[in-house]
ROMIMI-318302 format. One record per residue (C-alpha): x, y, z. Coordinates in steps of 0.25 Angstrom, whole numbers, padded with zeros to 4 digits, always signed. Example, Ala and Ser with C-alpha at 12.3 -4.5 7.8 and 13.67 -1.06 7.14 Angstrom:
2
+0049-0018+0031;+0055-0004+0029;
REM end
This chain:
934
+0363-0385+0158;+0354-0381+0145;+0348-0366+0144;+0335-0363+0147;+0326-0364+0135;+0319-0348+0133;+0305-0348+0137;+0301-0348+0124;+0308-0359+0119;+0302-0368+0131;+0289-0363+0127;+0291-0368+0113;+0295-0380+0116;+0284-0382+0125;+0274-0378+0114;+0280-0389+0104;+0279-0399+0113;+0264-0395+0117;+0259-0390+0103;+0250-0400+0094;+0245-0394+0081;+0230-0390+0081;+0228-0389+0065;+0234-0396+0053;+0232-0390+0039;+0236-0392+0025;+0243-0382+0016;+0233-0382+0005;+0221-0373+0002;+0210-0380+0010;+0202-0379+0024;+0209-0381+0036;+0203-0387+0048;+0200-0375+0055;+0203-0360+0053;+0201-0354+0065;+0209-0350+0076;+0206-0357+0088;+0203-0345+0100;+0214-0346+0111;+0209-0352+0125;+0215-0340+0132;+0205-0331+0124;+0192-0328+0134;+0186-0322+0120;+0185-0327+0107;+0184-0318+0094;+0173-0322+0082;+0181-0324+0068;+0178-0313+0058;+0167-0322+0051;+0158-0321+0063;+0157-0305+0063;+0151-0300+0052;+0154-0283+0050;+0142-0275+0047;+0140-0260+0043;+0147-0251+0051;+0160-0244+0053;+0169-0255+0050;+0161-0260+0039;+0167-0251+0029;+0181-0251+0031;+0181-0266+0032;+0174-0266+0018;+0184-0256+0013;+0195-0267+0017;+0187-0280+0013;+0187-0274-0001;+0202-0272-0001;+0206-0285+0003;+0196-0291-0007;+0200-0282-0019;+0216-0281-0016;+0224-0292-0025;+0231-0301-0016;+0241-0303-0026;+0247-0291-0023;+0249-0294-0009;+0255-0308-0013;+0265-0301-0022;+0276-0300-0011;+0275-0314-0008;+0275-0320-0021;+0287-0311-0027;+0295-0314-0014;+0292-0330-0016;+0295-0326-0033;+0282-0331-0038;+0273-0324-0048;+0268-0311-0041;+0258-0311-0054;+0261-0296-0056;+0254-0292-0043;+0259-0278-0037;+0262-0279-0022;+0256-0269-0014;+0267-0263-0010;+0269-0254+0002;+0274-0264+0013;+0269-0275+0005;+0278-0274-0007;+0295-0272-0009;+0293-0258-0012;+0287-0253+0002;+0293-0250+0015;+0306-0256+0020;+0307-0265+0006;+0293-0271+0009;+0298-0279+0019;+0286-0281+0026;+0279-0286+0012;+0270-0298+0014;+0264-0292+0029;+0253-0286+0020;+0249-0298+0013;+0246-0305+0027;+0237-0294+0031;+0229-0294+0018;+0227-0309+0020;+0222-0308+0035;+0214-0297+0029;+0208-0305+0019;+0205-0315+0029;+0197-0307+0039;+0189-0302+0025;+0186-0316+0021;+0183-0320+0036;+0173-0308+0038;+0167-0308+0023;+0169-0322+0019;+0172-0315+0007;+0177-0326-0004;+0186-0316-0010;+0194-0314+0003;+0197-0329+0004;+0201-0330-0010;+0212-0319-0009;+0217-0326+0003;+0218-0340-0004;+0226-0331-0015;+0236-0327-0005;+0237-0340+0002;+0239-0346-0011;+0249-0337-0015;+0257-0338-0001;+0258-0352-0002;+0264-0352-0015;+0274-0341-0011;+0277-0348+0003;+0281-0360-0008;+0290-0353-0017;+0298-0347-0005;+0302-0362-0001;+0307-0364-0015;+0319-0358-0023;+0314-0347-0033;+0307-0351-0045;+0307-0344-0059;+0295-0333-0061;+0294-0337-0075;+0287-0324-0084;+0287-0320-0098;+0300-0315-0103;+0304-0304-0113;+0306-0316-0123;+0301-0329-0115;+0300-0331-0101;+0307-0324-0091;+0309-0324-0076;+0303-0315-0066;+0310-0309-0052;+0298-0305-0045;+0302-0294-0035;+0302-0297-0022;+0305-0311-0026;+0320-0309-0022;+0323-0318-0034;+0336-0319-0042;+0343-0328-0053;+0357-0333-0048;+0367-0336-0060;+0377-0345-0059;+0391-0340-0056;+0397-0342-0070;+0387-0333-0076;+0397-0322-0079;+0408-0331-0081;+0418-0320-0078;+0418-0315-0092;+0424-0303-0095;+0415-0298-0106;+0400-0300-0104;+0385-0296-0108;+0373-0299-0098;+0359-0297-0103;+0345-0298-0096;+0331-0296-0100;+0324-0291-0088;+0309-0285-0084;+0311-0277-0071;+0298-0276-0063;+0304-0267-0051;+0312-0254-0052;+0322-0257-0041;+0335-0252-0041;+0347-0261-0041;+0340-0273-0044;+0350-0282-0051;+0346-0289-0066;+0359-0296-0064;+0370-0295-0053;+0384-0304-0054;+0392-0302-0041;+0397-0308-0028;+0393-0296-0020;+0390-0282-0020;+0406-0279-0025;+0408-0289-0037;+0396-0288-0044;+0390-0285-0059;+0376-0280-0060;+0365-0276-0070;+0354-0268-0061;+0341-0265-0067;+0341-0252-0061;+0351-0245-0054;+0349-0231-0044;+0346-0225-0055;+0334-0235-0060;+0343-0239-0073;+0350-0252-0075;+0365-0253-0071;+0374-0264-0074;+0388-0264-0064;+0400-0271-0062;+0409-0270-0049;+0421-0277-0041;+0420-0266-0032;+0406-0264-0028;+0396-0253-0031;+0410-0242-0031;+0417-0251-0041;+0406-0253-0052;+0406-0251-0066;+0393-0251-0072;+0383-0247-0084;+0369-0239-0081;+0357-0238-0090;+0348-0226-0093;+0334-0230-0091;+0327-0238-0081;+0323-0252-0085;+0308-0251-0087;+0300-0261-0076;+0291-0272-0082;+0298-0272-0096;+0309-0280-0100;+0324-0274-0103;+0334-0280-0108;+0348-0277-0101;+0363-0280-0105;+0377-0279-0101;+0390-0281-0109;+0403-0280-0103;+0416-0281-0113;+0430-0275-0110;+0429-0261-0103;+0414-0260-0109;+0401-0261-0102;+0388-0259-0108;+0373-0261-0103;+0361-0263-0112;+0347-0260-0109;+0336-0265-0119;+0347-0267-0130;+0353-0253-0128;+0367-0249-0122;+0363-0239-0112;+0377-0240-0104;+0391-0242-0107;+0405-0241-0098;+0417-0243-0106;+0425-0242-0093;+0423-0256-0086;+0433-0265-0080;+0424-0275-0075;+0417-0286-0081;+0411-0300-0074;+0426-0305-0076;+0429-0295-0064;+0421-0300-0054;+0425-0314-0052;+0416-0325-0047;+0404-0321-0042;+0392-0328-0034;+0380-0318-0037;+0376-0320-0051;+0362-0314-0051;+0351-0310-0059;+0343-0300-0052;+0349-0300-0038;+0360-0291-0035;+0372-0292-0025;+0368-0279-0019;+0357-0279-0010;+0347-0273-0022;+0333-0278-0025;+0331-0290-0033;+0328-0287-0048;+0314-0289-0050;+0308-0291-0063;+0310-0301-0076;+0323-0308-0082;+0321-0316-0096;+0336-0317-0101;+0348-0315-0095;+0361-0318-0103;+0374-0318-0101;+0385-0317-0113;+0401-0317-0112;+0403-0306-0122;+0397-0292-0125;+0385-0294-0131;+0385-0283-0142;+0374-0272-0144;+0368-0280-0156;+0367-0292-0148;+0361-0284-0136;+0351-0279-0145;+0349-0293-0149;+0344-0296-0136;+0334-0287-0136;+0323-0295-0145;+0329-0309-0143;+0333-0320-0132;+0347-0319-0132;+0347-0334-0138;+0340-0328-0151;+0347-0315-0150;+0361-0311-0158;+0368-0312-0143;+0364-0326-0140;+0362-0333-0126;+0372-0328-0116;+0384-0336-0116;+0387-0334-0100;+0373-0336-0096;+0358-0335-0101;+0345-0337-0095;+0332-0335-0103;+0324-0338-0090;+0314-0346-0096;+0312-0356-0085;+0298-0356-0079;+0300-0364-0067;+0311-0366-0056;+0323-0358-0052;+0333-0358-0063;+0336-0352-0075;+0344-0361-0086;+0357-0353-0094;+0355-0354-0108;+0370-0351-0109;+0375-0364-0110;+0383-0363-0096;+0372-0368-0089;+0373-0357-0078;+0358-0360-0074;+0354-0348-0064;+0344-0350-0052;+0334-0341-0047;+0337-0336-0032;+0329-0328-0021;+0340-0319-0015;+0337-0323+0000;+0338-0338-0002;+0328-0347-0001;+0319-0356-0001;+0313-0349+0010;+0309-0358+0023;+0297-0367+0025;+0285-0358+0029;+0291-0344+0026;+0282-0334+0019;+0283-0320+0016;+0284-0310+0006;+0299-0308+0007;+0311-0317+0010;+0315-0323+0024;+0326-0312+0024;+0318-0303+0034;+0317-0314+0043;+0330-0319+0043;+0336-0304+0045;+0326-0300+0056;+0334-0313+0064;+0346-0305+0066;+0342-0292+0064;+0342-0283+0077;+0336-0268+0071;+0325-0265+0065;+0326-0262+0048;+0312-0264+0042;+0319-0263+0028;+0327-0276+0031;+0316-0282+0039;+0303-0279+0041;+0294-0286+0051;+0296-0299+0044;+0287-0307+0055;+0277-0295+0055;+0275-0299+0040;+0275-0314+0043;+0264-0312+0054;+0255-0303+0042;+0256-0316+0032;+0255-0326+0044;+0243-0319+0050;+0238-0318+0036;+0239-0332+0033;+0232-0336+0046;+0221-0326+0043;+0218-0332+0029;+0219-0346+0035;+0208-0342+0047;+0201-0337+0035;+0201-0347+0023;+0205-0359+0028;+0216-0359+0018;+0228-0370+0025;+0238-0364+0016;+0236-0352+0025;+0238-0359+0037;+0250-0367+0031;+0257-0354+0026;+0253-0349+0040;+0260-0359+0046;+0272-0361+0038;+0276-0346+0042;+0275-0349+0056;+0284-0363+0054;+0293-0353+0047;+0295-0341+0056;+0296-0353+0068;+0306-0359+0060;+0315-0346+0060;+0311-0340+0074;+0312-0353+0082;+0326-0354+0078;+0331-0339+0083;+0337-0336+0097;+0327-0330+0108;+0334-0316+0107;+0335-0316+0092;+0318-0317+0093;+0318-0306+0104;+0328-0297+0094;+0319-0300+0081;+0306-0296+0088;+0311-0283+0096;+0315-0277+0082;+0307-0266+0078;+0299-0269+0065;+0309-0280+0061;+0304-0289+0071;+0290-0285+0071;+0282-0298+0071;+0267-0292+0072;+0257-0302+0076;+0265-0314+0073;+0263-0321+0086;+0248-0319+0086;+0245-0326+0073;+0258-0337+0077;+0248-0342+0086;+0237-0341+0079;+0241-0350+0069;+0248-0358+0080;+0234-0361+0086;+0230-0368+0072;+0243-0375+0069;+0246-0379+0084;+0261-0379+0080;+0269-0376+0091;+0280-0370+0082;+0270-0358+0079;+0266-0356+0094;+0282-0356+0096;+0283-0347+0086;+0274-0337+0090;+0282-0335+0105;+0295-0333+0096;+0289-0319+0094;+0289-0316+0110;+0296-0302+0111;+0299-0305+0125;+0303-0291+0128;+0289-0285+0125;+0281-0295+0130;+0288-0296+0143;+0287-0281+0145;+0272-0280+0142;+0269-0292+0151;+0276-0285+0162;+0267-0273+0157;+0280-0265+0154;+0278-0254+0143;+0289-0254+0135;+0282-0250+0120;+0288-0237+0119;+0296-0236+0107;+0289-0249+0101;+0284-0252+0088;+0269-0252+0091;+0264-0261+0080;+0276-0272+0082;+0272-0275+0095;+0256-0275+0097;+0254-0287+0089;+0266-0295+0097;+0254-0293+0108;+0243-0301+0101;+0254-0314+0098;+0256-0312+0113;+0241-0314+0117;+0242-0326+0107;+0254-0332+0114;+0247-0330+0127;+0236-0338+0121;+0243-0349+0116;+0253-0350+0127;+0246-0346+0140;+0259-0337+0143;+0252-0325+0151;+0264-0316+0148;+0258-0314+0134;+0245-0309+0137;+0250-0300+0149;+0259-0293+0139;+0248-0292+0128;+0239-0286+0138;+0249-0276+0144;+0253-0271+0131;+0238-0268+0126;+0239-0260+0138;+0252-0253+0136;+0246-0248+0122;+0231-0246+0126;+0230-0234+0129;+0244-0230+0132;+0248-0229+0118;+0234-0229+0110;+0229-0218+0104;+0214-0215+0103;+0211-0223+0090;+0217-0235+0096;+0230-0235+0088;+0246-0234+0094;+0259-0231+0090;+0265-0219+0083;+0274-0220+0073;+0271-0235+0075;+0278-0234+0089;+0274-0233+0103;+0278-0222+0113;+0277-0221+0127;+0266-0226+0134;+0255-0215+0136;+0260-0207+0124;+0249-0203+0115;+0249-0189+0110;+0264-0189+0110;+0264-0200+0101;+0254-0193+0090;+0259-0193+0077;+0255-0196+0061;+0260-0210+0064;+0252-0214+0076;+0242-0227+0077;+0249-0237+0066;+0236-0247+0062;+0243-0260+0065;+0243-0255+0080;+0228-0253+0081;+0228-0267+0074;+0235-0276+0082;+0230-0267+0096;+0217-0272+0092;+0220-0287+0089;+0228-0287+0103;+0216-0279+0111;+0206-0291+0105;+0217-0303+0109;+0218-0297+0123;+0203-0296+0123;+0202-0310+0120;+0210-0313+0134;+0203-0302+0143;+0191-0296+0140;+0196-0282+0143;+0187-0272+0137;+0199-0262+0135;+0203-0270+0124;+0191-0270+0116;+0190-0254+0120;+0203-0254+0113;+0199-0263+0101;+0186-0254+0098;+0196-0240+0100;+0205-0244+0090;+0195-0252+0080;+0185-0241+0079;+0197-0230+0077;+0211-0234+0073;+0208-0247+0065;+0194-0241+0057;+0201-0229+0056;+0215-0234+0049;+0206-0240+0038;+0202-0229+0027;+0188-0229+0023;+0191-0230+0008;+0193-0241-0003;+0206-0245-0008;+0210-0257-0018;+0223-0255-0014;+0225-0252-0001;+0218-0255+0012;+0218-0240+0018;+0223-0242+0032;+0231-0233+0040;+0245-0235+0046;+0246-0224+0055;+0235-0216+0060;+0242-0203+0063;+0234-0195+0075;+0241-0182+0074;+0230-0171+0070;+0227-0170+0056;+0232-0184+0052;+0227-0192+0039;+0225-0206+0039;+0235-0213+0029;+0228-0226+0023;+0238-0229+0014;+0249-0228+0023;+0265-0230+0021;+0267-0238+0008;+0256-0247+0010;+0253-0261+0014;+0257-0259+0029;+0255-0265+0041;+0243-0256+0045;+0236-0257+0032;+0238-0273+0034;+0232-0272+0048;+0222-0263+0043;+0217-0272+0032;+0215-0282+0044;+0207-0274+0052;+0197-0269+0042;+0194-0284+0041;+0191-0288+0055;+0184-0277+0062;+0174-0286+0066;+0184-0295+0075;+0183-0289+0088;+0166-0286+0087;+0162-0299+0096;+0170-0308+0105;+0166-0321+0111;+0168-0328+0125;+0177-0339+0122;+0166-0349+0130;+0155-0341+0122;+0148-0335+0135;+0150-0321+0127;+0150-0312+0116;+0158-0300+0118;+0153-0288+0108;+0166-0279+0108;+0162-0268+0097;+0150-0264+0092;+0152-0266+0077;+0140-0270+0065;+0145-0284+0065;+0137-0297+0067;+0143-0309+0075;+0140-0325+0071;+0144-0332+0085;+0142-0344+0078;+0145-0352+0091;+0133-0347+0100;+0123-0346+0086;+0121-0331+0086;+0124-0319+0079;+0126-0304+0085;+0123-0292+0075;+0129-0279+0079;+0120-0268+0074;+0128-0254+0075;+0136-0242+0068;+0144-0241+0079;+0153-0231+0082;+0142-0223+0075;+0132-0229+0082;+0133-0230+0098;+0129-0245+0100;+0127-0258+0093;+0114-0268+0092;+0118-0283+0094;+0107-0293+0088;+0108-0307+0091;+0106-0318+0080;+0105-0333+0079;+0103-0342+0090;+0103-0340+0106;+0114-0340+0115;+0119-0336+0127;+0130-0327+0130;+0135-0314+0136;+0134-0302+0127;+0147-0294+0131;+0144-0279+0125;+0159-0268+0126;+0156-0256+0134;+0167-0247+0128;+0176-0240+0136;+0170-0227+0132;+0156-0231+0133;+0154-0225+0148;+0140-0223+0148;+0128-0228+0140;+0132-0242+0136;+0117-0249+0135;+0114-0263+0130;+0099-0267+0128;+0096-0281+0123;+0083-0283+0116;+0080-0269+0120;+0082-0272+0134;+0092-0264+0142;+0103-0275+0148;+0106-0272+0162;+0121-0269+0168;+0130-0257+0167;+0139-0256+0157;+0154-0252+0159;+0163-0245+0148;+0174-0253+0145;+0167-0267+0149;+0157-0275+0142;+0143-0276+0145;+0136-0291+0147;+0124-0296+0141;+0120-0311+0143;+0109-0318+0138;+0106-0327+0128;+0105-0322+0116;+0094-0324+0105;+0093-0322+0090;+0087-0307+0090;+0093-0301+0103;+0097-0288+0100;+0108-0280+0110;+0108-0264+0108;+0121-0258+0113;+0122-0242+0117;+0137-0238+0117;+0135-0222+0119;+0147-0216+0114;+0152-0202+0120;+0164-0193+0115;+0176-0192+0123;+0191-0191+0122;+0203-0198+0125;+0215-0191+0129;+0230-0194+0124;+0237-0202+0136;+0248-0192+0136;+0240-0178+0131;+0227-0178+0138;+0225-0165+0129;+0226-0173+0117;+0212-0181+0115;+0205-0190+0105;+0190-0191+0104;+0181-0203+0105;+0167-0204+0102;+0164-0219+0108;+0172-0228+0102;+0176-0217+0090;+0187-0209+0089;+0186-0196+0083;+0194-0186+0075;+0194-0173+0071;+0196-0171+0056;+0203-0159+0054;+0216-0156+0045;+0225-0149+0056;+0237-0156+0061;+0237-0150+0075;+0229-0155+0086;+0215-0150+0087;+0209-0144+0099;+0195-0149+0103;+0186-0145+0117;+0176-0157+0119;+0170-0154+0133;+0162-0142+0127;+0148-0150+0126;+0153-0165+0133;+0140-0171+0137;+0137-0174+0152;+0142-0188+0148;+0156-0183+0143;+0153-0187+0131;+0161-0176+0121;+0154-0178+0108;+0142-0166+0111;+0155-0157+0108;+0156-0161+0095;+0146-0160+0083;+0142-0172+0076;+0142-0172+0060;+0129-0175+0053;+0130-0188+0045;+0144-0192+0049;+0143-0201+0061;+0153-0200+0072;+0157-0186+0066;+0159-0174+0074;+0163-0161+0073;+0169-0152+0084;+0174-0137+0081;+0173-0140+0067;+0181-0152+0066;+0176-0166+0063;+0177-0177+0070;+0176-0191+0065;+0179-0205+0068;+0193-0210+0067;+0188-0223+0061;+0185-0216+0048;+0197-0219+0038;+0197-0205+0030;+0209-0196+0027;+0203-0185+0035;+0215-0178+0044;+0211-0182+0059;+0214-0177+0072;+0212-0190+0083;+0218-0182+0093;+0214-0167+0097;+0219-0157+0108;+0208-0156+0119;+0205-0140+0120;+0195-0135+0131;+0198-0122+0134;+0186-0118+0141;+0176-0125+0150;+0163-0129+0142;+0151-0136+0147;+0140-0140+0138;+0145-0130+0127;+0144-0118+0137;+0157-0111+0141;+0161-0108+0155;+0171-0098+0150;+0183-0104+0159;+0194-0110+0153;+0197-0124+0155;+0207-0128+0165;+0217-0138+0164;+0225-0145+0174;+0241-0147+0171;+0238-0162+0166;+0229-0154+0154;+0215-0160+0162;+0207-0149+0162;+0195-0145+0170;+0185-0150+0159;+0193-0163+0158;+0190-0165+0173;+0176-0161+0174;+0172-0170+0161;+0181-0183+0166;+0167-0185+0175;+0159-0189+0164;+0149-0193+0162;+0140-0185+0169;+0127-0189+0173;+0120-0176+0172;+0124-0161+0172;+0123-0160+0187;+0135-0171+0187;+0143-0163+0178;+0142-0150+0185;+0147-0157+0198;+0158-0162+0191;+0162-0148+0185;+0160-0141+0200;+0169-0153+0207;+0178-0152+0195;+0181-0135+0197;+0180-0136+0211;+0193-0145+0210;+0200-0136+0199;+0197-0124+0207;+0202-0129+0218;+0215-0133+0211;+0217-0119+0206;+0214-0124+0191;+0201-0116+0190;+0195-0102+0196;+0185-0102+0204;+0177-0093+0197;+0180-0101+0182;+0177-0114+0190;+0162-0108+0194;+0160-0104+0178;+0164-0119+0174;+0153-0124+0185;+0143-0113+0181;+0145-0117+0165;+0143-0133+0169;+0131-0130+0176;+0124-0121+0165;+0128-0130+0154;+0121-0140+0145;+0125-0153+0143;+0124-0166+0133;+0120-0177+0142;
REM end
C-alpha cells in the first residue's frame, strides 16, 4: 500500500485540480486588464485604496512630504547597480547605496536587493497617493532595468566593452562574479615565461587575482593586484601557501587608473615589473610553470582560493615562452604588444577588442580562445531575479545552523523584491512588473516543491538564514491575480508547522524567538485562510497577536529587545538601547489591520492608533536628507536615549519599512463594510475620502492629536449608510457626537464604535469631541516603572540623565482622574509640558533630544489638590500605594465622591495595619479641605 501523502501535498493536488487562471498578462509595458487586488470574501470590511484618501495638513503631512521628497530625488540607478552588476550589465557608473545594499556592508552584502524592493513599494505608494508622474517614471525605469537583468541572468555572460588603454577593453564589474577562463594549454608548461597585463582596478579588495593558474589551493601560480599589505604579489607553489616562492610590490596600484604588470621567470630568477619598473626580484626560485604540471583552472580575475573576483578592466594580456628584457617591458608601456619590440605573446595574446559575445580571440597564432564565465555557473533558472546568484538559496537547502555571512535570509530578500514588483504593477499597470513577479514565484515553486517536507521545516526554523518575511502574504496576493495553482501551493510550502500549531493551540512559545522573523508570518497565514478557508491559520494569527499585545508591548506600541522576544509579561526587564525594532511595529500594524478586516474588535484599531501615532511617527526624523530616509532601526527606551536615524551602515530593513510607512499613513483611516452598509472611521486624521461607489466625499478637518476631536463634512451626492466612529479605549468620558449641530443620542463606550445611521447629504457636518486625559501605563513586571500618555500621545521626558527620573503625578490630579493639572503647559508648543523643571514632549517628534520614555513613579507624601497632608504615602508589599488605590476609583463625579473614596480606603488600610489611625484622619481632613480641578 502506498504511504499516505502529507496534508500539504494533498491540498496542493486539490488546488491544481480546481484552480483556474483569473488573469492573463503580457510581458510588455502596456496596461493589464485590471490592476487591483480582489478583496477576499472572508473580509467583512474592505480598505480604500491610497488614491481614495488624500492626506491633509497635520502631524502626518510634514513627515510624509519629507519621504516623498526623498523618493522623488533619489537616483534609482544606484539601487539598480547591484542587480545590474550581478547580471554582468553596465552599471553606468552608478554607486550602490552601500550598507546592507552593497558588497561592503554587513555580512558581505548578503541582503542586497531587499532595499530596492522597499523603494519600489515606496514609489508605488507615493504615485498612488499623489498621482505625480515623477514616481511612475522612476518605477518604469526600475522595472525596465530589472527586466533586462532577468534576461541577462538567463544567458551566458557577455563582454562589457569599455574604453581601454589603447583601444577597447573588457570590464569586470564588481559583483558580477565574472572571470575569463583560458584553455589549459595557455602556459604550455614553459620553464621560462613572461606574463603581461594592463589592468585598471576599480576596487581595493585584497587578494583579487589578475591571473591564477592552478588546480586547487596547493598547486598554482598567481598574480594578485593586492596582497594583505595592499601591494601586488606574484607567487608560485606546489605545496600551498607555505611553499610559495613570491615577489611583492612596493606600492599599491591606484584605483581607476591603468597599471601595467609583468612577471618574468628565467632560470632561478623571477622579476615583477609595475609600469615598466622592476619592483621585486627573487634569484632563488626553483619553481616555474613546468613544475605545476597539467592545470585545470586557468583564470583571469578569479582565485583558486575563496578570494573576491577582480573588479576592474582588462586591456591586453600576453604570455611569452621567454623572459622579456627590461627594454622590451619598457616598450610595452606606450604600445600595444603587437607594435612593441616584444611583439605579441607567443603562448597567448588577448587584446579584448570584442564588443559582443562571451569569448575572446587569441592573437598568438595558437587559437586559444578564452571564455567569459561566472563563478556560480549559469545561466540562472527561469524566473530567477535577485542582486546576487542563486547560491544562497542553494546553500539554505542543506544548512542546519545560521550564518548570515554565508546565507542571510534569501527568501526575505525575495519577498521585498516580489512585493515591490507587485506594488509597482498595481500602481502603474506595467505588466512587465507582473511578469517579473509571477516568474519569481514560478522559480521559487520549481525549487521548493521538490524538497522534502522535513527539509522545508528545518529551513524555515533557522534563525536569520531561514527568515522569509511577509512572502506568503504577497504570494497569495499574486495568486488572486494570476489564478495559478502553483502560486497558492507555493504559499503553503512556507508553513512553519511547529509555530502555527503552537499558536493555534494558544500555547505561547515566543520566548527566545526573533520577533521580526515571525510577526509577518502571521499576515501570510491570514491570507492563506482567506484563500483556503483553513481555520487554524486565522486562529493562530489571532492568538499570536494576543501573545504580543500587551504582554510583550512597550507603551509606544513597539516590541522586541535586541530583535528578540523574552518571557511573556517582562517589560521593565527587557528595556535596553536596542528595544522596539521599527520593523516590528510596521508588521504588527499590518497584522492588526488584517485581523480587523475579519473581526471588528476595536482592540486592533486601538493598537493601530498607539503604534502609528507614537513609534511609527517617532521613528522618522523631522529633517530632510537626499541620501538617507532618516528612520530608526531600534528605539532605545533606556533613560536618556538619543535616537539614531542613520542606523548601522544604512539601507537596513527598518529604513525600508520606514519608507513604506511614511507613504501610507492614510491606509487605515477609513474602512467600509463589504456590503457598503457602513463606513468605519478608525483614526481621527485630516484626510479627504472619496467613496466612489456611494458618490460621496468625507473630509476630516482636525489637528488631532493637537486637537481633541474632529469635524467630518460630507460632499457629493446623498447616500444611506451607518457612520461608525471609533471611541478610543482611553476616552473614558466626554466623547460626544453632533450632526449639523444637534447632539446624537446614545451612550458612547470606551473601546468601541459609536454608530450614526442616516441618509447623508452634501453639507452634513459631524463633530466628534474626544476629550484627552493624562494617564500612566505601568510596566507589567514593575508597577513603579511607568510611561505617561495624554490621550493617544505618549509624552516623554527630555533630559540628558541616564538614570530613571522620578516623578509624582497625583499632586494636582483632577476629579476625573486626569493627571494633566499636575503638569504645566509650555506656551507656544502644543502637547509640551513641564514637571519639576523637566520638559515632556510627544514621542512622535523626530528629534535627537535625549528622552525618557519610562520613569520611576514617586509619590512620597499624600497630597490632594496641591495640599500636603504631611503623611508619608504607605505602600503594600506589591508596591501599590494608598494614593494608587484611592485614585483607582476615578473618575469622581464631585468632590464628595472623592472624599468618600478616601475615607473608605483609609479605613481599609488602617484596619489592615498599613496606616496609623491618626495619619488616616489627616489624610481624610486634607482631602476634605483641598480644592480640585474638575
